[in-house]
N, C-alpha and C positions, 0 to 999 in steps of 0.2 A: 451266267452272269447274275442269276437270281440271288445266289448266296451273297455276292458282293454287294448288291443293293441293300439287302437286309442288314449286312454288316455295317454299312455306312449309316443307315438309319438308326441303328441301335446306339451309335455313338452320341446321338444328340438328345440328351436329357433336357427337359424344360427347366430353365433357371428358376429356382425356388427361394430367392432371397427377399427378405422383407426390408433390407436396408435401402435407403434412398441414396442413389449414386448418380454421378454425372455420366452422360453419354458423349463420347469423343467423336468429333468429325475429322475426316481426313485433312491433312495439311495440303496435299495436292493429289491429282490423279493424272494418269497417262494412258492413252489407248494402246492396247496390245493386240497385234494381229495373230489370229489363230486361237485354238482352244488350249488354254493353259493347263499344263500337266503338273508343274511344280515351281516353287520359288526356292532359290539357294542364296545364301548370303556369305560372301567372303569375309571371314572374321579377321583377315589380314588387312584388307583395304576398305571393308564396309560396302563394297559394290554388290547390289543385288543382281542375280542372274535369273531371268524368267525363261523357263522351258515350255514351249508350246508344241503342238503336233506338227508345226511347220519349221519353226526357227528357235534358236536360243538367243536371247537378247541380254546385253549388258547395259545397266541403267546408271546414269550419273544422278545420284540422289540429291546433289546440290543444285545442279542446273535443270533437274527434272526432265531429262531427255534421254533417248536411246543413244548410246555411244558406239555400239557395234551389234551386228547380228550375224549368226552363222547358221546355215541350213542344217536342220536336224536330220540325222540318218535314221531310217526305220529300225526300231529295236523295241523289245518288250521291256527293257530296263531303261534307266535314266541315261541320257546322253551327256550328263554333266558330272564331272568329278573335280571338285575343288581340292587343290593340293595344299594340305595343312601347312600353316606358318609361312606361306609364300604368297606372292601376288599372282600365281599361275593357276590355270585350270585346263583340264582336257575336255574339250567339247566335241563329242563324237570321236573322231580320230585326229583332232587338231589341238595341239598344245598352244595356248595363247597366254598373253598378259591380260588379266581380267580388267585392269584399270583403263586400257585403251583398245583392246582387241587385236593388238599386234600379234601376228603369227610367229611362233618360235619354231615349231616342228609340225610336220604334216604326216599323215598315215602312220601314226603311232598310237599305242595304248599305254596308259600310265600304270606302272607297277608299284613304285615306291619312291621315297626320297630320304635324304639325310642332310641335315643342316650343319654347316661349319661357320658358326657365328663369329669366330675369331678372324675370319677373312671375308665375312659377309657373302658367302656363296652357298649354293645348294647343289647336291649331287642328285640328279633325277635318273631313275631307272625306268626305261620304257621298253615296249615290245613292238616289233614289226612282224611282218609275215615270215621273214627269213631268220631273224635273230633278236637278241636283246641288246640294249645299248645303255651306256652311261653317258650322261650329258652334264658337264660341270658348268653351272650357270652363275654369272655375277648378279646378285640380287639388286644392286643399285642400277646398273646399266641395262639389265634384263637381256644381256647378250650371252651366247654360248662361248665359253672359253675354249673348251675342247670336247670331243666326243670319242667314244671307244666302244667297239663291238665286243660283246661277251657271249659265251655259249648260251643258247636258249635253254631256259629251265625245262626240265622234263615233265613238269606238271605237278600236281598236288602230292606231297609226301606226308603221310601221317607219322608224326614223331612226338614222343613224350620227353625228348631231351631238352634240357635248359640251355639256351643260347644267349650268353651275355655279351657276345661280340658286338662291338660298335666300331664303325669306321673312325679313324683317328688321324688328326693332322699333326705331323711330327716334323719340325723344321720346315722344309719346303715340300715335304712328301706326304702322301696319304696312304694309310694301310686300309685295304679293302678286302672283302671276301665275297665270292660268288660261287654257289654250289659247293664244290669241294676243292676250291683253289684260292690261295692267298695271293694278293697283289700288293707290291709296293710301287706306287705311281707318282710320277713327277707332277705336282699340282699345277705347274705352269703350262704343260702341254699334253698331259694324259699318257705320256709314254711309260711303258712298264720298265721299271728298273730291274725288277725280277718277278717271277711267278713261281709259287711253291705249292705243291699239292698238300692239302690239309683242310680240315673242317673243324677248327677248335671252337670251344665255347668262349674263350677269351685269350688275350695275350698280355705279356708283361715285358718291359725292356729293362736291361741293367742301366745303371746310372751313366755309363759311358756310351750308351746306345750302340754297343757292339754286338750284344746277344739279345735275341728275342726268344722268350719262353712261351710256347703255346700250350694251353691246358685243355684236355678233353672235356667235351660237354658233360654235364651232370644230369641228374634227374632220371626219369624212367617211369614206368607205369606205377610202381609202388615206392618210389624214392623221391625225396625232396632235396637231395644234395645239389648244391649249386654247381659243383664241378666233379669230374671223374678222377681216375687215378693216374692217367697217363700224361706225361709231360714231354714235349719235344723241344729241343733247343736248336735254333736256327741262327746262322750268321746273318745279322741284320743288314749288312752291306751287300751281300751276294744272294741271300735267300737260300743258301745251301744248308741242308740238314747236316748237323755235325756228327751224327751216328745213325746207324740203320734203324734200330728199334727204339721206340720211346722209352723213357725212364718210367718204371712202374713204382709209384710211391706208396707209402703205408696209408691207405685210405684215401678218400676224396680230398682234393687239394684244398689247403687252408691258407697258406701264405708262403712267401719266400723272403729270404734275407741275403742280400749280396754281402759276402764276408770280405772279399777283396776282388782283384781283377780276374782271378782264376777260379774262385770257388763260390758256390751258392748253397745256402741251406734251404731245403724244400720240405715243408711240413704238410702232412696229411692228417686226417681225423684219427688215425691210429698210431702215429709216430712220425719221426723225422730222421733225416740223414743229411750229409754234406756231399755235394757232387762237383766234379770238374766240369766246367762249361764246355770244354773242347771235346771231351770223350764220354761224358755221362758217367764216368767211373765214380763209385762210392768211396768216400774216405774211410768210413767205418764198415767193417765186415757185415754187421747186423744193424738194422734200424734201431734207434731207441724207441721202444714201444711205450705208447701212452694213449690208451683208449679214451675216446671223447676229448681229443686234444682241442683246446680253445685258442692257445697262443704260445708263442715262443719269443723270448726277448734275450738280448745280450747283456750280461752283467759282468762285473769284475771277477765274480766267482765262477762264471761259466754261463751256459745257456739255462735260463729259467723257463721251465715249461709248466704251463697250467693245463690240467686235464681233469675233467669231471670235477670233483671237489678236493683235488690234491695239487700240491706244488712240489716240484723236484728241481734240483740243480744238476746239470749234466756237464761233464768235463768236455771242453772244446776239442781236445785232441783224441781222446779214447772213445767218446760217446757213452761212457759209463756214468751211472749215478754217483754223486759225491756225498749224498746224505745217507744215513743208515736206513731211514724210512721216509716216505713222503710226508710233507707237512699238510695238515688238514686245513682247508680254506673253504670259504663259501663257494659253492659251485657257480661257475660263470655261465650265465645263459644270456643270450642276446635277445632283447625284446623285439617283436616285429613292429610294435608301435608303443608310444608312451605319451603321457600328457602331464605337465607340471601344474599343480594347484598351489595355492599359497601355503597349504599345510602338508604337502607331500607330493609324491609322483605316482600316478597309476601306470603300471607297465603291463603290456599284453604279450603273451607268448602263445603262438599258434603252432600246433602240430598238425599232422596229416588229417586226422579226423576229429580233432578236439582242440580246445584252447583253454587257457586259464589266465587270470590276471592277479596282480598283487598291488598293494598300496604301501609305498616305502618312504622312509624318512629321507628328506632331500640331502642331508649332510652325511649320514652314516650308511645309507642304502639298506638299513635294517627294515624288514617288513613289519607293518602294523597288522596286516591280515592278507590272506590269500584265498582266492575263490575260483572254482571251476565254472566256466561259462562258455558254451559253444557259440561264439559270437558270429552273427551275420553282418550287422551294422552297429556302429557305436559312435556317439557324439558326446563331446565334453563341453560343459558349460561353467565358465569361471564366475558367472553371476552369483551362483550359490554353491560352488564346489560340488557339482554333481555330474553324473553321466547318465545317458539314456542308451540302452542297448536293445537291439532286436536279436534274439538268440533262440537256438533250439533248446527244447527241453529234453525229455528222455528219448525222443525220436525226431526224425526230420519232418514229421507231420505235426509235431507239437512245437509251435512257435509262439513265443511270448515277448512282452516288452517289459524291461526292468529299469526303473528309475532309482538310482543309488546315490546316496550322499557319500562323499569321500571323507569319512570320519575316522581319524586315527584310533579312537577309543571303541570302535564297534566290535561286538562279539560275533564270532563266526561259528555257525553250526556245521561242523565237518561231516555230519552224517548225510547232509543234503547234497544232491548232485550239483545244484546251483546254490551253493552255500554262501550266498552274498550276505554282507552285513545288512542291518535294517534296510529293507528294500521295499519298493512299492511295485507289486505286480499289477500292471495296468489291465483292469478287467474289461474295459470297453472293447468293442469289436473293431479291430483294424485288419483289413485284408492282408494276406501275406505279400501282396504285390507292392507294398511300401518299399521304395527304392532308395530313399535318402532321408536322413535325419539332420536337421540344421538347428544349431543353438542360436537363440536370440536372447537379448538382454532380459526379457520378461518370460521366457519359456522355451519351448521347442516347437519347431515346425516340421511336420512329417509329410513327405510328398510321395505320391505314386503317380502312375501314368494318367489316371483320371480321378484322383481323389486326394484329399489332404486332411490333416488333423492339426489343430493348434492346441498345445498343452501349456498350462501355466507352470511355474517352477515347482509346484507341489504335485504335478502330474494330473491335475484336473482338466477335463476337456472343456475348452473355451469355445472352439468351433470345430465342426466336422462336416464335410460335405463330399458327396460322391456324384460323379457325372457318368451317366449310363455308358457302358462299354460292353462288348461281347463277353459272355461268360467264359467262352472257350477261346484261348489263344490259338493261332494257327501254327502249331508245332510241326515237326517233321512228319509225324504220323498223319495228322490231318491233311497235310499237303499231299501225301501219297494217295489219299482218297480222291483227290482231284485228278488222278491219272497223270500227274506231272505236267498239267497245262500251265506253262510258264506265264501266259497272259493273265490268267486268273490269279495266280500266286502274286504276280507283280501288283495287280490291282488291290489285292488284300493288304499287301504291305503298305501301299499308299493310303488305304482307308485307315489302317491302324495308326500310321504316322499322323494323319490329319487329326485324329482324336487325342493324340498324346499331348500332355501338358508341355508348354514352353515356360522358360523361366529366366529371370535376371537375378541380380544379387538380392533385391528386396521384394520382388513380386513374382507370382506364378500366374499363368494365363491358361484358362480352360475353355475349350470349345463347348458351346451349348446352344440352346434355341429358345425362342419365346414366341407365343402365339400372337399374330397380328392379322386382324381381319380374316380369320379362318386359315391363314397360312402360317408357316414357321419361318421366322427370321433367324438366321444364324448370327450368333453373337460370340464375342470373346470376352470372358469375364476376368478381370484383373483382381487378384487376391493379394492383400498386403501380408507378407510373411511375418510381420511384427505383431499382428493381431488376429490373423485369420479372417479378417473382415473383407467384404467386397468393397473395392474402392472406385473402379470405373468400369464402363462397358463400351465395347467397340462393336458397332453394327457392321456385319460382313455381307449383308444382302440375303437373298432368298435361295441361292444355290446351295443345296445340301452338301455338295462336294466342295466345301470351302477350302481354299488354298491360301496359306498365309505362312509367314516366317518372321522371326524377330532377330534384329541385329543388336548385339550388345556393344558393338563398336560405335554405331551411330545413334543408339538408343531409339530405334524406330521399329514400328510394325509395318510390314509390307503385306498387302493382301490383294487378291483379285476380286473385284466387285463389278458385276455387270460388264465383263470384258475389259475392264480397265485396271491398271495397277494403282492402288491407293496406298499412300504413305501417311502413317499416323506418328505423331510425336509421343513417346512414352514418358 
């Protein structure tokens, strides 16, 4: 336990601000029974949940009273799991409605959820001792519509495959997937219309909802492809696979075009062909080959295929090229991100181990310049047509910050690996742990777990402050040194969380301390993101194990002070 105490103490730097600021008093306080372990806030309902060593409490922040309590089960990890985007939580092994404490399920452990906003429902996946279950819950009435047992997952599976599969609401039915089984389920009662073996990365329906095409997962240890090469066609009404072996297309799946009720064009990264829905039979003996295929469209002349920096017209009947040679075009590449300024568009293209960006004309898409920059973080600022990027240099150890004007007339030095146009390489010391960059009207606010920097629009440091934190994070190697003691690891996680910044749209909050009569009072310092200036201070008492949380729904700070829950208005 000695390490843990040292860790916690190291978090608390003494506040060293010269600015005169106001100290905020609590709006109200409420006694809490037991030693508080944590505070959680439901961002759906705004209800704070206080976890102690004895109970978990739900608090009505308007009436300032406890609305429910559930006995906490002994565990080295938290007993509280708030279910995102819902009013539900799993407290120990009890699923409840956080707003009133009504029990929905008992003796279950939360696994995951999927929302169906079109019918205001959520599918909850939970685990019991015997099996896993789906529970389809009405978000308005908080009642279970139906429940369904599914095979229990076999445990953790290490996979580098890309899975884009999402449950989908189609008509009155829901397409679901668990382990290596597809389900078409009646949304009114949970009954399976059909079950079909398969573990696709995604699926697509024809316009008549007669055929379902499932596409193999993509990716892999050294691959960034979204999909694989294998396509299976299923009768949507029965779940029956229409042929034994999947279609193997030319390269990873790109798109499909339904040509009529019987035929479908399926394109991969290396070419395309036409297939019969019912048999999987190819119309053309050989695929039309087109390396780096980007798109296929139907025109009056035939299929127009764009690949790499070329365009070809392909005969619809024979699959043969109709032009003597391909037409040269600008190579089509899809940016992973882009931002529009008044004088052009910055586009970012990321590859496996590198990235580059260009600045193009909004009308013609012609580039003004192109630059290689291995981006970690980037933020755009319309106030002066600039962007600030955190990026690698020549190695992953070499990290810098680049402030760049989006200038169409800039000259680019192509010999430099980071050949940006006139750029400002920020020379001040910013630790690598900066995790977000936020554009403001008058500059940039850079935020880390225990530090921040405010820059003006020219990249000059206006404010920079750091709040003491352990030099060494507790990564997997450090944890192994503890001999796998889960209690100590859990305590370290709590200590790190206590020291980590909280934030709202316009403010950041850092835990610190100030000397008072020979003791250290814990304080939460509010930093204005528009200036980097300290604006207010919240006194949290003399307990160095400060427990607090911020609600962006209610705009309140909840903290434990001298055994009481204190609520502050932000």
